[in-house]
N, C-alpha and C positions, 0 to 999 in steps of 0.2 A: 140740697144737691151737693153734698161734700163727700160723696163716695169716691174712694181712691181706687183707681184701676192700675193693674200692672200690665204693661205691653212689652212684648219682646219683638223687636223689628229687625229684619235683615236689611242692611243698608249698604249699597254699593257706592264707591267713590270716596270713602273716608280713608285718609292715609297718614294723618299727622295730628299734632295737638291743636292746630288751627281748626281742623275739621271737628274735633271733639268740642271745642269752644263754640263753634258756629251752630252745631246741632243742639248743644245745651242751651244756648241763648235763644234759639228759635222756639224751643219748647217752653222755656221759662218766660218768654215774652207773652205767651198765652196763659200760662199757669205758673206764676212766680214761685209757688211752693213745690213745684215738681222736682223730683229727684231723677237725674239722668246719669246712667252708667254706660259708658261706651267701651266696647271690646274691639279695638282696631284690628287685631289679627283675625278675629272671627267675623268681622263686619256686622257686629250685633250691637243694638242699642236697647237697653232695658230702661223703661220709664215708669215711675210711680207718679200718677197724675189723676186729676179729676177729669181730664180731657178724654174724649172717645179715642179709640184706636185710629179712626179715620182722621180726626183733627190733628192728632199727634203725627201721623204719617204725612199729612198735608204740610204741616209746619216744617218738617224735615225736607220734604221734596222742594218746597219753595226756596230753600237754601242751596238748591242745586244738586242734591244727592238723590239717588234712585232707591226708593223704598220698594222692596220686593213683596209681592202678595203673600 
């Protein structure tokens, strides 16, 4: 079960480097090998991970950010 998935998530509420760090740490807490790229102006997060899209979105939501469907 080491299939890597690419998820592009639209996330509201991110505005600064602290937000980038919080989102990155939230995902990497569940998948330490995940690659997280945050585009603040676009409100987009691209994640390369073994996690499902749902698990990735939940990790970000639990940090207080709104992941759009």
